[in-house]
Backbone bond lengths (Angstrom), bond angles and torsions (degrees), N, CA, C in turn:
res aa  C-N    CA-C-N  psi(-1)  N-CA   C-N-CA  omega(-1)  CA-C   N-CA-C  phi
1 M - - - 1.471 - - 1.519 109.45 -
2 P 1.299 119.04 124.18 1.461 121.36 -179.78 1.517 111.39 -66.52
3 S 1.313 115.36 160.08 1.454 119.87 -179.77 1.525 110.02 -73.25
4 L 1.324 115.20 146.82 1.462 122.52 179.05 1.518 108.90 -121.80
5 P 1.313 118.60 168.33 1.452 120.37 175.56 1.529 110.80 -51.93
6 A 1.315 115.83 147.39 1.464 120.52 -172.36 1.514 113.09 -59.75
7 D 1.323 118.23 -30.89 1.460 120.48 -176.52 1.522 112.66 -95.04
8 F 1.333 117.62 15.81 1.462 120.35 -179.96 1.516 110.74 -131.68
9 A 1.324 115.88 133.76 1.458 121.78 174.33 1.523 107.74 -133.92
10 F 1.329 116.39 128.28 1.464 120.27 -179.62 1.526 109.41 -82.81
11 S 1.318 116.42 120.25 1.466 122.34 176.67 1.521 108.03 -120.18
12 P 1.340 118.73 109.37 1.469 120.32 -178.46 1.525 113.04 -53.89
13 K 1.316 118.09 -38.47 1.457 121.34 -178.52 1.525 110.93 -65.98
14 V 1.333 116.63 -46.20 1.465 120.72 -179.79 1.521 110.56 -64.63
15 W 1.333 116.17 -45.47 1.460 119.64 179.01 1.519 111.01 -61.93
16 A 1.322 117.52 -41.14 1.469 120.95 179.16 1.519 110.75 -61.49
17 D 1.333 116.82 -42.32 1.466 120.29 178.78 1.516 111.17 -63.46
18 H 1.333 117.08 -41.80 1.462 120.74 -179.60 1.528 111.02 -66.84
19 V 1.336 116.94 -45.02 1.459 120.72 178.72 1.525 110.19 -62.03
20 N 1.327 117.02 -40.66 1.459 120.86 179.57 1.529 111.19 -62.98
21 A 1.341 116.46 -39.02 1.465 120.21 178.90 1.524 110.51 -65.50
22 Y 1.331 117.23 -44.48 1.465 120.51 176.28 1.527 110.53 -63.39
23 F 1.331 116.77 -40.11 1.463 122.82 179.98 1.526 110.38 -56.37
24 D 1.334 116.82 -47.12 1.456 120.75 -179.91 1.528 111.70 -62.69
25 K 1.329 116.77 -35.78 1.463 120.48 -179.05 1.521 112.06 -71.51
26 K 1.328 117.36 -27.44 1.460 121.45 -175.26 1.527 113.30 -89.63
27 L 1.320 118.46 -13.80 1.462 121.06 -179.47 1.521 111.38 -65.88
28 V 1.324 116.68 138.10 1.458 122.13 175.31 1.532 108.66 -110.86
29 F 1.322 117.76 -73.68 1.469 120.87 175.17 1.529 109.75 -63.07
30 G 1.319 115.97 -38.04 1.464 120.10 -178.99 1.512 113.96 -65.82
31 A 1.356 117.30 -21.91 1.461 120.14 179.55 1.523 111.70 -66.00
32 F 1.334 117.41 -24.34 1.464 121.69 -178.22 1.538 111.82 -103.61
33 A 1.309 116.74 9.89 1.466 121.06 -177.22 1.525 111.70 -87.62
34 L 1.324 115.41 156.37 1.458 121.44 167.36 1.521 106.17 -78.03
35 V 1.328 117.50 119.11 1.460 121.64 -171.77 1.521 110.75 -113.58
36 D 1.318 115.29 133.30 1.458 122.76 173.61 1.524 107.43 -120.84
37 R 1.321 117.46 114.45 1.465 121.65 -176.65 1.525 112.73 -103.59
38 T 1.313 116.76 28.95 1.461 120.19 -179.94 1.525 111.99 -107.63
39 L 1.324 116.99 17.74 1.457 121.13 -174.70 1.529 111.75 -61.43
40 Q 1.336 115.29 130.83 1.457 122.11 176.33 1.524 111.52 -122.31
41 A 1.329 116.63 -15.77 1.465 120.94 -175.09 1.523 111.34 -66.65
42 A 1.326 115.88 151.32 1.461 122.31 -179.21 1.523 110.54 -86.05
43 P 1.339 117.90 158.00 1.468 121.08 176.77 1.519 112.37 -55.63
44 G 1.338 115.41 140.19 1.458 121.05 -179.34 1.506 114.17 93.19
45 T 1.323 117.39 -14.60 1.460 120.95 179.24 1.525 110.21 -89.69
46 T 1.327 116.22 165.66 1.463 122.21 179.13 1.522 109.50 -101.89
47 Q 1.320 115.78 132.68 1.459 121.76 179.37 1.518 109.11 -123.15
48 N 1.328 117.21 154.50 1.455 121.42 -174.66 1.524 112.61 -114.96
49 F 1.342 116.04 137.60 1.455 123.64 166.91 1.532 106.94 -93.46
50 P 1.327 120.36 119.35 1.471 119.52 177.47 1.528 112.00 -77.43
51 Y 1.325 116.71 150.31 1.461 121.67 172.85 1.521 108.49 -157.13
52 F 1.343 116.72 166.86 1.458 122.14 178.34 1.523 110.25 -102.86
53 K 1.322 116.21 136.14 1.459 121.14 175.08 1.521 110.19 -72.60
54 A 1.343 116.06 156.69 1.459 120.62 176.87 1.528 109.81 -73.19
55 I 1.337 117.59 140.82 1.461 121.00 176.52 1.527 108.89 -76.30
56 T 1.323 116.76 165.12 1.462 121.65 -178.44 1.525 110.87 -73.60
57 A 1.333 116.32 170.07 1.458 122.15 -175.73 1.527 111.94 -66.17
58 A 1.341 115.07 159.29 1.463 120.69 177.57 1.535 110.54 -66.11
59 E 1.329 116.89 151.84 1.468 122.83 -177.95 1.524 111.09 -106.08
60 E 1.308 115.13 162.42 1.463 121.60 174.92 1.526 108.13 -126.01
61 P 1.343 117.60 82.89 1.472 120.14 -174.65 1.528 112.06 -76.63
62 A 1.310 115.76 154.54 1.458 120.89 172.47 1.529 108.62 -71.02
63 A 1.328 115.81 168.31 1.466 120.56 -174.45 1.522 112.86 -57.06
64 D 1.349 117.44 -34.81 1.468 119.69 -175.57 1.532 112.32 -105.13
65 E 1.353 117.01 14.85 1.453 119.89 -179.33 1.529 111.11 -105.28
66 A 1.307 115.13 146.22 1.467 120.86 177.40 1.531 110.06 -90.07
67 L 1.308 114.91 153.52 1.459 119.55 174.09 1.521 109.89 -72.26
68 S 1.310 116.13 141.26 1.459 118.45 172.84 1.522 108.61 -78.01
69 V 1.301 115.70 147.98 1.463 120.67 -175.77 1.522 109.91 -94.53
70 G 1.317 115.35 114.88 1.452 119.86 176.29 1.518 110.76 -87.36
71 K 1.300 116.30 167.45 1.458 120.93 -179.19 1.525 110.36 -118.01
72 L 1.324 114.51 142.32 1.453 120.24 171.27 1.521 106.69 -90.27
73 E 1.331 115.62 109.78 1.454 120.53 -174.46 1.524 110.39 -106.08
74 D 1.311 114.23 146.45 1.458 117.83 175.36 1.526 109.72 -108.60
75 D 1.305 114.87 161.31 1.455 122.31 179.88 1.523 106.53 -152.79
76 S 1.300 116.81 -165.90 1.468 118.21 179.81 1.516 110.43 -155.23
77 F 1.338 114.78 152.73 1.453 122.47 169.71 1.519 106.94 -96.80
78 S 1.301 117.97 140.54 1.454 120.13 179.60 1.530 110.73 -107.50
79 C 1.320 116.34 145.32 1.461 121.65 175.80 1.524 108.35 -143.17
80 T 1.308 115.55 154.32 1.460 121.67 -179.75 1.522 109.81 -93.50
81 I 1.311 116.41 131.89 1.459 121.99 -177.83 1.530 109.51 -83.71
82 K 1.329 115.90 138.29 1.463 121.00 177.46 1.526 109.49 -129.76
83 E 1.307 115.25 165.82 1.464 121.50 177.46 1.519 109.48 -119.00
84 I 1.322 115.99 134.91 1.457 121.34 172.11 1.523 108.24 -124.23
85 G 1.312 116.24 156.64 1.449 119.30 -179.67 1.509 111.85 -156.67
86 K 1.319 115.42 163.08 1.448 121.64 176.91 1.522 109.51 -152.25
87 A 1.324 116.12 133.16 1.461 121.82 176.54 1.520 109.06 -113.10
88 V 1.326 116.51 139.47 1.461 122.92 -179.53 1.524 108.57 -131.20
89 G 1.314 115.73 133.23 1.458 120.42 179.66 1.513 112.76 -106.90
90 V 1.321 115.86 144.36 1.464 122.46 175.37 1.521 107.81 -126.17
91 R 1.331 117.45 117.32 1.453 120.82 -178.07 1.529 110.98 -66.61
92 R 1.299 114.68 145.57 1.456 121.16 -179.07 1.527 111.27 -58.11
93 A 1.328 116.29 -36.26 1.461 120.03 -179.97 1.525 111.53 -61.56
94 A 1.335 116.58 -35.13 1.464 119.92 179.67 1.523 111.02 -66.47
95 L 1.327 116.62 -39.06 1.456 119.94 179.02 1.524 111.60 -68.76
96 R 1.327 116.57 -31.13 1.459 120.25 -178.61 1.527 112.58 -77.15
97 A 1.328 116.65 -17.22 1.461 119.94 -174.32 1.520 111.63 -56.35
98 S 1.322 116.84 -45.08 1.460 120.41 -179.38 1.517 109.04 -163.83
99 A 1.321 116.62 131.94 1.468 120.55 177.62 1.522 110.74 -62.67
100 A 1.325 117.09 -30.96 1.459 120.90 -178.95 1.522 111.89 -68.22
101 K 1.339 117.32 -22.24 1.450 120.90 -177.10 1.531 113.14 -87.89
102 Q 1.319 117.15 -11.50 1.463 118.85 -173.89 1.522 112.69 -64.04
103 D 1.323 117.66 -44.75 1.464 119.86 -179.39 1.527 110.72 -61.07
104 R 1.318 115.73 -39.63 1.463 119.18 179.69 1.521 111.08 -67.09
105 I 1.334 116.71 -40.44 1.459 120.63 179.09 1.521 110.60 -62.43
106 F 1.338 116.81 -47.32 1.455 120.40 -177.56 1.534 111.67 -68.20
107 A 1.334 116.59 -36.60 1.465 119.69 176.62 1.521 110.68 -64.21
108 E 1.332 116.67 -37.91 1.461 120.44 178.83 1.525 111.38 -67.31
109 V 1.335 116.84 -38.63 1.471 120.04 175.88 1.524 110.00 -59.59
110 Q 1.332 116.56 -46.59 1.464 120.51 179.46 1.524 111.34 -61.43
111 R 1.334 116.21 -43.94 1.459 120.64 -177.95 1.525 111.36 -64.06
112 Q 1.344 116.15 -42.32 1.456 119.83 -177.51 1.530 111.61 -69.08
113 I 1.329 117.36 -39.49 1.469 120.07 176.50 1.529 109.76 -61.66
114 A 1.327 116.19 -44.63 1.465 120.38 179.65 1.518 111.54 -63.44
115 R 1.337 116.70 -39.69 1.468 120.47 -177.75 1.522 111.75 -62.28
116 V 1.338 117.05 -48.30 1.462 118.66 -176.99 1.533 111.03 -69.92
117 Q 1.327 117.80 -30.98 1.461 119.36 175.83 1.524 110.48 -68.08
118 A 1.332 116.82 -42.60 1.465 120.29 178.48 1.521 110.78 -63.83
119 E 1.331 117.83 -40.02 1.464 121.33 178.60 1.526 111.30 -63.67
120 K 1.322 116.91 -35.72 1.474 120.15 178.73 1.521 110.73 -69.33
121 V 1.323 117.98 -42.47 1.464 120.90 177.70 1.524 109.85 -63.30
122 D 1.345 117.03 -44.22 1.464 120.46 177.75 1.528 111.17 -60.02
123 A 1.338 116.81 -42.92 1.464 120.52 179.66 1.516 111.08 -61.92
124 D 1.328 117.24 -40.81 1.462 120.14 178.76 1.531 111.23 -68.88
125 L 1.319 117.36 -35.62 1.464 120.20 176.63 1.527 110.40 -65.24
126 I 1.336 117.62 -41.27 1.464 120.47 177.84 1.525 110.62 -61.12
127 T 1.337 116.36 -44.86 1.467 120.11 178.47 1.517 110.81 -60.24
128 E 1.326 116.86 -42.27 1.468 121.52 179.51 1.524 110.81 -65.34
129 I 1.318 116.99 -45.47 1.459 121.43 -179.00 1.528 110.93 -65.61
130 N 1.329 116.55 -36.19 1.458 121.75 -173.96 1.521 113.03 -89.67
131 T 1.327 118.22 9.46 1.463 122.56 177.40 1.524 110.29 -82.35
132 S 1.319 116.79 134.80 1.463 120.78 -179.48 1.523 111.08 -51.94
133 G 1.331 116.32 132.49 1.457 122.25 -177.38 1.511 112.98 97.17
134 N 1.352 116.11 -13.92 1.460 120.08 -179.73 1.528 112.30 -103.15
135 Y 1.330 116.89 14.40 1.460 121.65 177.47 1.518 108.34 -158.11
136 V 1.323 115.80 163.37 1.457 121.62 169.81 1.526 106.54 -113.09
137 Q 1.330 117.08 135.73 1.460 120.58 -177.93 1.517 109.82 -76.67
138 G 1.325 116.46 115.99 1.459 120.10 -178.01 1.514 113.60 -93.39
139 F 1.346 116.40 -31.20 1.458 119.09 -177.51 1.527 108.52 -160.22
140 T 1.335 116.06 142.07 1.464 121.72 174.83 1.520 108.87 -137.07
141 S 1.320 116.48 122.92 1.458 120.27 177.96 1.528 110.36 -65.92
142 T 1.315 116.04 141.41 1.463 121.19 173.78 1.516 111.37 -120.94
143 S 1.329 116.54 -7.67 1.460 120.79 -178.26 1.520 109.90 -141.29
144 A 1.314 116.79 133.45 1.461 120.50 177.17 1.526 111.47 -73.00
145 T 1.318 116.92 -17.44 1.463 120.66 -177.20 1.526 111.97 -84.01
146 N 1.325 116.53 -43.79 1.463 119.71 -171.15 1.525 115.25 -110.58
147 H 1.313 117.72 -5.81 1.456 119.51 -172.59 1.523 113.86 -117.54
148 K 1.323 117.65 35.12 1.454 121.04 173.14 1.527 109.34 -78.44
149 M 1.331 117.09 169.36 1.462 121.22 -177.40 1.527 110.62 -68.33
150 T 1.317 115.59 121.43 1.465 123.59 173.86 1.516 107.56 -138.66
151 V 1.322 116.32 170.63 1.458 119.86 175.21 1.524 110.02 -60.79
152 Q 1.328 116.92 -36.61 1.460 120.90 178.88 1.529 111.22 -63.55
153 V 1.339 117.37 -44.87 1.464 121.01 178.54 1.527 110.25 -62.53
154 L 1.331 116.25 -41.58 1.463 120.69 179.52 1.527 110.84 -62.59
155 A 1.329 116.47 -45.11 1.465 120.23 179.15 1.523 111.20 -66.25
156 Q 1.328 117.08 -40.23 1.459 120.74 179.76 1.523 110.97 -62.21
157 G 1.334 116.62 -45.64 1.460 119.69 179.53 1.508 112.55 -64.03
158 K 1.318 116.25 -41.17 1.469 121.62 -179.24 1.525 111.28 -64.00
159 L 1.324 117.15 -46.19 1.466 120.94 -177.56 1.523 111.72 -74.93
160 T 1.322 117.54 -35.65 1.463 120.25 177.12 1.530 110.72 -62.46
161 A 1.309 116.69 -40.12 1.463 120.73 -177.48 1.522 112.83 -76.42
162 F 1.328 117.04 -43.92 1.466 120.28 -169.32 1.523 114.45 -109.03
163 G 1.336 118.06 -12.54 1.460 119.96 178.64 1.509 112.56 59.26
164 D 1.344 116.46 -132.35 1.460 120.06 -176.56 1.525 112.78 -73.12
165 K 1.330 117.77 -3.59 1.462 121.44 175.30 1.530 111.74 -101.06
166 A 1.329 116.89 16.13 1.461 121.44 -176.69 1.522 112.60 -63.20
167 D 1.338 116.75 -30.09 1.460 119.25 -178.86 1.528 112.44 -67.62
168 E 1.334 117.30 -11.41 1.463 119.94 178.33 1.530 111.86 -79.14
169 A 1.323 117.71 -13.17 1.466 120.65 -179.99 1.521 109.62 -62.80
170 S 1.334 116.62 135.88 1.462 120.15 -173.93 1.520 114.36 -116.14
171 V 1.336 118.21 -22.09 1.459 119.80 -176.13 1.521 110.25 -152.66
172 V 1.333 116.11 146.31 1.462 121.91 172.06 1.523 107.66 -126.33
173 F 1.335 115.80 131.59 1.462 122.59 175.78 1.527 108.07 -106.13
174 M 1.322 116.76 134.11 1.457 119.28 178.01 1.522 110.88 -146.12
175 H 1.343 115.59 156.30 1.461 122.78 177.73 1.534 109.40 -69.88
176 S 1.323 116.08 153.37 1.468 120.08 -178.35 1.522 112.41 -61.12
177 H 1.337 118.26 -30.75 1.466 119.96 179.37 1.530 110.59 -70.56
178 N 1.338 117.50 -36.66 1.463 119.94 173.07 1.524 110.88 -65.11
179 Y 1.324 115.81 -38.45 1.465 120.99 179.33 1.530 110.29 -63.96
180 L 1.319 116.40 -39.52 1.473 120.17 178.70 1.523 110.25 -63.16
181 D 1.324 116.93 -40.76 1.468 119.55 175.38 1.523 110.89 -63.03
182 L 1.338 116.68 -40.60 1.459 120.29 -179.85 1.530 110.90 -61.04
183 L 1.335 116.82 -38.84 1.457 120.20 -178.73 1.521 112.57 -66.98
184 T 1.334 117.29 -23.28 1.462 120.23 177.95 1.526 112.02 -85.01
185 D 1.330 117.00 -5.65 1.460 121.95 178.16 1.534 108.32 -77.07
186 S 1.310 117.17 129.39 1.467 120.89 -176.18 1.525 112.59 -63.85
187 T 1.337 117.54 -19.41 1.468 120.19 179.83 1.526 112.50 -95.24
188 A 1.345 117.14 5.87 1.457 120.04 -177.51 1.520 112.72 -71.89
189 G 1.333 117.50 0.51 1.455 120.63 174.72 1.509 112.75 -63.20
190 F 1.348 117.15 -10.88 1.456 120.36 175.73 1.530 110.85 -66.46
191 L 1.335 116.56 -20.18 1.458 120.86 -178.43 1.519 109.43 -73.02
192 K 1.347 116.08 124.44 1.458 120.46 -176.28 1.515 109.99 -138.46
193 A 1.335 116.33 127.46 1.460 122.01 177.61 1.524 109.37 -100.48
194 D 1.311 116.19 138.61 1.458 122.42 -179.49 1.524 108.15 -134.16
195 A 1.326 116.97 123.17 1.461 121.03 -178.10 1.521 112.45 -63.70
196 N 1.315 117.63 -17.50 1.470 121.34 178.09 1.519 112.51 -88.99
197 D 1.326 117.20 -1.91 1.461 120.31 179.07 1.525 109.61 -64.63
198 P 1.342 118.63 135.99 1.471 120.18 -178.72 1.516 114.10 -61.32
199 W 1.348 117.98 -19.00 1.469 121.30 -179.49 1.523 111.76 -101.97
200 Y 1.316 118.13 12.76 1.457 121.52 -173.36 1.534 112.53 -59.02
201 N 1.324 117.93 -33.61 1.468 121.13 -176.44 1.528 113.48 -93.57
202 V 1.325 117.83 3.99 1.461 119.92 175.60 1.522 108.85 -71.76
203 P 1.336 119.13 129.61 1.465 120.09 179.31 1.526 111.82 -54.75
204 G 1.324 116.94 129.17 1.455 121.01 178.62 1.515 115.16 91.28
205 F 1.340 118.61 -4.32 1.466 120.65 -179.96 1.519 109.90 -67.54
206 K 1.351 116.45 128.06 1.458 121.36 -177.04 1.520 113.45 -114.91
207 G 1.306 117.80 -8.76 1.453 121.06 -177.50 1.517 110.82 132.93
208 R 1.317 116.51 -161.80 1.463 121.48 -179.52 1.519 110.21 -121.35
209 I 1.328 114.01 142.82 1.450 121.09 178.28 1.526 108.23 -145.49
210 L 1.327 117.46 133.52 1.469 122.83 -177.59 1.533 110.87 53.71
211 G 1.328 116.22 35.24 1.458 121.11 177.63 1.515 114.78 80.57
212 M 1.346 118.40 4.07 1.462 122.12 -176.16 1.520 111.03 -116.03
213 A 1.324 116.44 146.94 1.458 120.42 168.41 1.524 107.82 -69.48
214 L 1.324 117.25 135.05 1.464 121.65 177.85 1.525 108.35 -107.05
215 V 1.325 115.89 121.96 1.462 121.87 -178.24 1.525 108.44 -122.63
216 V 1.311 116.34 127.10 1.465 122.15 -179.87 1.519 109.35 -98.15
217 S 1.328 116.10 125.86 1.465 121.25 178.92 1.519 109.18 -145.95
218 D 1.322 116.20 125.73 1.462 119.52 177.89 1.525 111.70 -79.84
219 Q 1.335 117.24 7.68 1.456 120.77 169.26 1.527 110.55 -78.96
220 C 1.328 118.36 -11.27 1.463 120.60 174.55 1.527 107.82 -61.45
221 P 1.333 118.34 124.93 1.466 120.84 -171.59 1.524 113.23 -77.13
222 A 1.335 115.25 157.63 1.459 121.27 174.22 1.519 109.32 -73.71
223 H 1.317 117.07 145.60 1.467 122.46 -178.86 1.525 111.16 -100.28
224 A 1.310 116.56 -56.52 1.470 121.13 -176.23 1.520 108.14 -168.65
225 T 1.326 115.50 176.07 1.465 121.32 174.05 1.518 108.50 -106.11
226 I 1.319 116.10 126.24 1.464 122.25 -179.44 1.515 107.93 -123.94
227 D 1.309 117.08 121.26 1.470 121.39 -177.95 1.527 111.33 50.72
228 S 1.342 116.05 41.72 1.471 123.45 178.81 1.521 113.47 69.91
229 N 1.312 117.78 9.69 1.461 121.86 176.27 1.528 109.56 -114.85
230 T 1.333 116.58 146.14 1.459 121.03 -178.35 1.526 111.18 -81.90
231 A 1.319 116.04 135.97 1.465 121.61 171.27 1.523 108.20 -103.57
232 Y 1.312 116.04 132.46 1.457 121.61 179.09 1.520 110.10 -108.76
233 E 1.344 115.17 154.13 1.455 120.73 177.09 1.528 109.87 -82.74
234 C 1.318 115.83 129.47 1.460 122.38 170.62 1.530 106.83 -112.76
235 F 1.322 116.50 150.46 1.465 119.97 -177.35 1.525 109.96 -129.50
236 I 1.335 115.30 126.57 1.460 121.65 173.15 1.525 107.05 -105.69
237 C 1.320 116.52 126.85 1.465 120.30 -173.56 1.525 111.56 -126.51
238 K 1.311 115.15 144.29 1.456 121.79 169.65 1.532 108.61 -86.61
239 P 1.337 117.59 167.63 1.464 119.12 175.85 1.532 110.86 -59.34
240 N 1.329 115.85 143.19 1.469 122.61 178.87 1.521 112.10 56.50
241 A 1.321 116.36 37.93 1.464 120.86 177.86 1.521 111.66 -75.44
242 Y 1.314 116.87 -22.29 1.461 122.68 179.98 1.530 107.70 -157.76
243 G 1.309 116.11 169.29 1.457 118.12 -178.93 1.512 111.94 -156.84
244 F 1.328 114.84 171.29 1.459 119.09 171.75 1.516 109.80 -143.02
245 M 1.311 114.45 145.37 1.454 122.79 174.66 1.516 108.48 -100.59
246 A 1.305 117.11 139.94 1.456 120.78 178.78 1.512 109.24 -146.38
247 A 1.315 115.54 158.24 1.457 120.09 173.42 1.524 108.26 -66.19
248 E 1.319 116.17 159.49 1.459 120.76 -177.26 1.526 111.58 -56.40
249 A 1.321 116.91 -36.01 1.463 121.98 178.44 1.521 108.16 -154.96
250 P 1.326 117.85 154.96 1.463 119.62 177.28 1.526 110.73 -69.16
251 D 1.324 116.24 157.26 1.461 121.13 174.58 1.524 108.13 -86.91
252 M 1.318 116.16 127.84 1.457 121.45 179.78 1.520 109.85 -115.02
253 E 1.342 116.13 134.66 1.462 121.51 179.22 1.525 109.71 -135.40
254 Y 1.328 114.19 158.67 1.454 120.14 -178.10 1.526 109.65 -136.98
255 D 1.327 115.25 143.93 1.462 120.50 174.07 1.527 107.97 -150.33
256 Y 1.337 115.14 168.33 1.468 120.16 179.01 1.513 108.94 -127.02
257 D 1.347 115.55 124.93 1.455 122.64 178.37 1.528 107.40 -89.81
258 I 1.333 115.78 100.26 1.457 120.07 -173.79 1.521 111.78 -67.39
259 L 1.338 118.43 -30.66 1.456 121.04 -178.44 1.527 111.92 -70.07
260 H 1.316 116.51 -34.49 1.459 120.52 -178.62 1.532 112.55 -104.96
261 R 1.346 116.81 4.36 1.468 122.68 -179.05 1.526 110.32 49.75
262 E 1.328 115.02 54.39 1.459 120.50 -172.71 1.523 110.91 -133.54
263 H 1.327 116.16 130.38 1.456 122.45 172.24 1.536 107.96 -83.81
264 V 1.319 117.19 130.27 1.464 121.79 -175.97 1.526 109.58 -119.95
265 F 1.330 115.78 125.43 1.458 122.66 177.96 1.532 107.86 -114.79
266 A 1.306 117.14 134.31 1.468 121.62 -178.76 1.520 109.93 -129.66
267 G 1.323 115.26 138.09 1.462 121.16 176.40 1.516 110.18 -127.50
268 T 1.322 117.41 130.93 1.459 122.47 177.42 1.521 109.64 -124.06
269 Q 1.317 115.94 150.53 1.458 121.98 -177.69 1.520 109.39 -139.15
270 W 1.324 117.08 137.79 1.460 122.98 173.03 1.522 108.31 -104.18
271 Y 1.340 116.19 136.71 1.457 118.49 179.89 1.526 110.07 -163.71
272 G 1.318 115.52 167.63 1.458 123.30 173.64 1.511 109.11 -146.86
273 V 1.338 118.57 149.40 1.464 122.82 -178.22 1.527 109.74 -121.19
274 K 1.345 115.39 154.55 1.472 119.63 -178.95 1.520 110.64 -157.24
275 S 1.337 116.17 136.60 1.460 122.48 171.19 1.525 109.07 -90.49
276 F 1.329 116.34 138.15 1.468 120.85 179.64 1.532 111.33 -105.88
277 H 1.307 117.97 15.44 1.458 122.45 -174.93 1.525 112.31 -59.23
278 A 1.342 115.07 129.06 1.477 122.02 172.14 1.520 113.86 55.08
279 E 1.322 117.22 28.42 1.461 119.43 -179.26 1.529 112.25 -99.74
280 I 1.333 117.08 -43.15 1.466 119.79 -175.47 1.514 110.46 -69.23
281 A 1.296 119.20 -42.15 1.466 123.72 173.91 1.522 107.17 -144.19
282 S 1.322 116.67 139.43 1.458 120.56 -171.73 1.524 113.00 -61.19
283 L 1.346 118.47 -25.83 1.455 121.04 -179.43 1.522 112.54 -98.43
284 D 1.311 117.13 0.72 1.459 121.04 -177.79 1.528 109.38 -95.47
285 Y 1.322 116.79 66.80 1.462 120.30 178.64 1.519 109.88 -64.11
286 R 1.316 115.76 141.04 1.462 119.46 -174.05 1.517 113.76 -118.07
287 I 1.332 117.71 -18.22 1.459 120.78 -178.51 1.523 109.30 -132.11
288 A 1.325 116.23 127.28 1.466 121.58 175.95 1.522 108.66 -113.60
289 R 1.331 115.88 136.80 1.459 120.34 176.75 1.517 109.74 -108.66
290 L 1.319 116.32 133.25 1.451 122.54 175.81 1.527 107.26 -119.25
291 S 1.315 117.43 122.29 1.467 122.24 178.90 1.525 107.27 -102.24
292 V 1.339 115.50 98.91 1.470 120.62 -167.05 1.521 110.47 -118.05
293 V 1.336 115.87 127.79 1.454 121.96 -179.15 1.522 110.75 -73.14
294 T 1.325 116.76 153.18 1.453 122.23 175.87 1.518 109.54 -129.01
295 R 1.308 116.28 147.60 1.464 119.77 179.72 1.517 111.70 -76.22
296 F 1.330 116.79 -11.94 1.457 121.13 -176.26 1.515 110.07 -98.25
297 T 1.292 116.82 144.16 1.471 121.70 178.91 1.505 109.58 -106.32
298 A 1.343 115.72 149.55 1.459 120.62 -177.89 1.514 110.79 -68.86
């Protein structure tokens, strides 16, 4: 191990804990996921999320008939484990500039590694959620004039997708251009932010509307062009609509490139993502997609 500045010691465990803490803060879609951090499987292998199947319907027995005994059965969702990683270099000259700057430099390395890992997990969750069969279509704009994002469009999509179970919806994700249209809606006063909300520190959280946390993320993909305006995908999700498995902490390693006089820090993470939409019970839809046009262009 090459020598480091006297006031710095690389500890993989400490760095992993710090990166993991930053990782949790940077998650957007992942902040609302069912998370299992006990992953041991290697990349390329298949891992299972356990769940319980729905029991059969209630019976109406005759006076002298016994109830039949149903079983509570378990099953699992399967997902493929992958590995992601990122290496960051810090030149020796930068560390020598000032001892007071070293902690800030190393904290920034940890934060940046965590950020790109969180963005990759979020991107994979969006792809999983937006895959055909992993959502029910709640609303699709057909006109750039009348079908922009409003409270009415949001309510229509939510109720069309979930029916009498619409109140179970917990979060809606939308593109910033859809959010801008929503703010111009005269009924958008329903949107209310509360610093005591458990999702207040999630990046992009704007408050609650129609009983749901509203989170703005430009990772929401484009759907199509309608009347020369772009429609973006918005997603309304119930609790535990999707999840990801991850190792307890990322693996952190350090090396020194003697030719370039550069300290190199690398972080790798194993994880897998899965949508749980319409799996536990056929009528229990968990993810609704709204394809809503915006007057603004990217």
